[in-house]
N, C-alpha and C positions, 0 to 999 in steps of 0.2 A: 896678807889676808884679804885685802881689797882686790888684789890681782886674781886670787883664786875664785872669789865670789863673782868677779867680772867674767872670767873664763867660763865658770859654770853657767852664767847668764847666756853667753855667746853660744855654748854647746847646746843649751836647752833650746834657745831660738832656732839654731841650725836644725836640731832634731825635730822641732815642730814644723819647720818649713819643709823638711824632707817628708815628714808624715803627711802633711797637706798635699805635697806634690804627688806622692804616692797615692793617696786617697782620690786626688783629681783625676790621675790617669786612669783609675778603675771606674770612677763614676761618670766621667765626661765622655760623650761619645765623639767618635771621628766625625768632624763636621761634613766631611766629604763622603761619608758612608753611603753605598759600599765604594771603597777605592781599590779593592782587590777581590779575588774569588771568596766565595762563602762555602763553607763545608757543612753539609747536613749529614750527621752520623745516623746511619740506619743499622740497628742492632741485629740484623739477620742477613744471611747470604743473598745475593741476587736470585731473583726468580720467585720470591715469596710475595705474600700480599702486601707487605709494607712497600716493597719495590714497585708494585703495580700502581701505586698511587704517588710514591716519592719521585720517580723518574719523569712522568709527564709534568708534575709540579715544578721540578728543578728546570725542565726545558722552558716552561712558561715563564718562571722567574728570571732565568737567564736573558730571555728576550726583553722582559720588561726593564730589568736593572741595568743591562749592558755589561754585566759581569758574570763570570761563570759560576754556577752553582754546582758544586762537586758532591757526589754521593759517596760517602765512605761506609762500605759495608763492613760491619765488625760483629759477625755472628758469634754465638756461644752462649751456653747457660741460660737458655730460655729468653734471650734477649737482655739479660742483666749484665753481661760482659760489656757490651756496646754502651749501655746506659751509664755504667761506671766510668768508661772512658770519657764519655760527653760531659759527665758531671765535673770532671777534672780539667776540662778544656779551658783556656783563657776566656774570660768573660768580656770579650772585646767586641762583640757583635759579628764575629766572622765564623762562629761555630754554633750551630743549632742541633737539636736532637729530635728525630721523628720516631716516636714509640707508639704505644697503644694500649689496648686492653690487657695484653701481657704484663705491662708494668704496674697494672692496678692489682693483678693476681699475685705478682712476685712477692709482696711483703708476707703474704700467708704461706708461701711455699719455700722461701729461701730465708732462713733465720739470720744469716750473717751477710747482708748486702753491704757493699762499700759505698752506697749512696742512699739517699731518701727521696723518692720521686716527688714528695711534697715540699721538701725543704732544700734540696740540692739544685733545683730549677726554678725558673720563672715560667709559669704557663703561658703560652702565646695564644694557641687556638686549636679548636677541634677541626679536623680536616675531612674526615670521611667516616661514614657509618654503614659499611656493607654488612649484611646479615651472614652468619655461618650457614653453611649448606652441608647436608649429609651426602657425601659422594662415595661411590664405590668403583672398583675395577669390575666391569660387567663380565669380563672373561673368567674371573676367579669366584665371584659371588653370585650364586644362582637364584637371584630375586629380582622382581620387576618394580617393587614399590617398598615403602617404609614398613608397611605392616608385614610384609614377607620377610624383610630383614630381621625385625624383632622375633618373629616366630622361628627363623633359622638360628638366630643367636641363642635363643632359649633352648632349642633342641640340641644345639652343639655348643655348649659352654666352653669358652676359651679357645675354640677353633678360630674364630675370627680375630684379626688384629687391627688396629688402626694407627696410622702414623700421625705425628704432631710436630710442631715447630720446635719442640723441646719441653722439658719438665717445667711446670709451671706456666706455660703458655696458654692462651685462650682455647687453642685446639684440644689441649690436654684436658682442661677443666670443662670444656664443652662436651667432651667424650665422657668424662666422669659423671656429669650431670645427666647426660642421656641414659647411661647405665643405671643410674640411681632411679630415674623416672620410669625407666621401661622394665626394671628389675632383671637385667640381662648382664652377661659378663663377656667383655671384649678386651683383649690384651692391648695394653698401651705400648707403642714403640717410638720413643723419643728421637728426634733428629736435631740438627744444629739450625734448622730453619724450615719453613714451609716449602721452599723451593726444592731441596733435596728430598723431603718427604713426598712431594707431588711427583718427583722424577720416579721415585721407587714405587708409587701407586700406579702410575702409567705403565711401568715395566712389569707389574704384577709381584713385586717383592713385598708389598703389603696390601690388605684387602679393601680398606676404606680410610676415609678421613672426615673429620669435622672441621672443614676448612672455611676460610674467608672467602665470599663469593668472588672478590676481586682477583685473587690468585687462581681460582678455579675455572672462571668463566670461559676463558679461551679454550681450555681443554674440554670443557662440557660441550661447547659449540662444535669443537673438532671431533666429537664422538669418542675421545680417548678414555673418558671417565663418565659415569652416569650420575646425574643429581636425582636423589630420591625426595628431598624436601628442603625448603629454606626455613631457618629457625627465626622467622619474623612474624609480626602480627598480620602482615598482608603479603601477597605474592610479589615477586620482584618484577618490575616493568621490563627488565631485560630478559627474564625467563617466565612469561606468564603461564606456561604449561607446567611448571613445577609447582606442587602444592606447598602450602605451608605445613609445618610439622603438626600444627593443630588439626588441619584438614586430613592429614595423613595418620592420625590416631595418637599424636602425643601433645595433648593440650598443655600449655604452660611452658613448652621448650622454646624460649626466645633468647638467642644469644647473638650479640652484635659484636663483630671484631673491629671496633672503631680504631681510628688512627689520629694522633695529634701532634703538635709541634710545641717543643719547649726550648728555652735558652739557658745556658748555665747561669746559676745564681750570681748576680752582680752585674749582669749585662746591663748597659745604660738603658733607662726607660725609653728615651727618644728613639734608640735603635730598635727596641721591641715594638714600640708604636709604629715605626716605619715599616718594620717587617710584617706586622699585622695587616697594615693597609695594603701592602703589596701582595700578600697572600690572599687577602679578600678580594682584590681585584683579579688575581690569577684564577681563584675558584669560580669566579662569575664570568670568566672568558668562555666564549662558545666551545673553544678546544677542550677545556677541562670539564665543562658541563657534559659534553658528549662522552668524554672518556669515563667520567664518574658514572654516568648513567649505564654505560657498557659494562662496568664492573659492578653493577648492582647497588650503587650508593647515591644518595641524594647529596645536596650541597649544605652542609650544616651552617649555622650561624651562631657560634659560641666562642667567645674570645676572653682573654684575661682572666680576671678574678671569677667570673661565672664558669669558665672552662675549669679553673682550678677546683671549684666546689664540686663540679661534675666528676672529676677525677677522684676526689675524696669520697664521694658517694659510691663510686665503682669499686674502690678499695674495700669499702665495707660490705657491698653486695657480694663480692667474690670471696671474701673472708668467710661469710656465712655458707656459700656454696662449698668451699673447700672443707670446712668443719662438717657440714651435713653429709657430704659424699665420702668423707674419710680419705680423700685424695692425699697421696704421699709422693715424696720424690722417689722415683724408681731407681 
């Protein structure tokens, strides 16, 4: 009997030690972090708004850290596929997730997500806040300003269509909000990301988009698409000749396609703190300040818990928009 009790004691001690070791491996950071490449999961194909900020950021961080920052594009399901992949990644400080407004909208549009943006991740920081911009293919849509677009849409219900980064994306809800506020009907065409949607807009396969200024800016400057209005309270310094939606006749139409960084839940706090410091340094570099300005964004200063509260407020805001507009999965 004494032997069995002793054996149980040994097994219990061993089990506890194993548990502590396992817990330690999860909670303790690599003291030499980063000692290998870091992956940032981007939940959309290359060429979209997230990429417009992720790639310059990864280049700057690679320079600062001396380790490669790898962008892993995982598009699909309005950005939720990539978010689910990132949520299940090892919480070892070598995987981060770059999402945005789309992921504050998703809980209202996708009833069975395999992750929770508030519970499956640690909020790191807000990265960029470019406004949405109403853009058209000028060869397909015979208007010169936003007022003309609204009049044309009302006279030709369902004739116009708009591309988006996918069902439940900020592009989708921005379009639904626009339709609701202007009492017009424009058909929604979902894509697997803003990049493919933009390519079809330029090619004339779709008529218009409610896009983030970051991904549209180079095509506006190149004359391939025409900007009718920015959905912000003030004009973009990058496009001072483009009026705000309010100036163009739609007061209250303010939509920001913000982007932010998260880490999988369980990522060691000291690694999150180090990454926060490095990203803050990168955002304040002359290279990224110029890049952000050219893409219509300022440099935000919102990290950690404050960023998490911002995300929670955005979830509620977009839930209200989805309910009021009657937006549904197409």
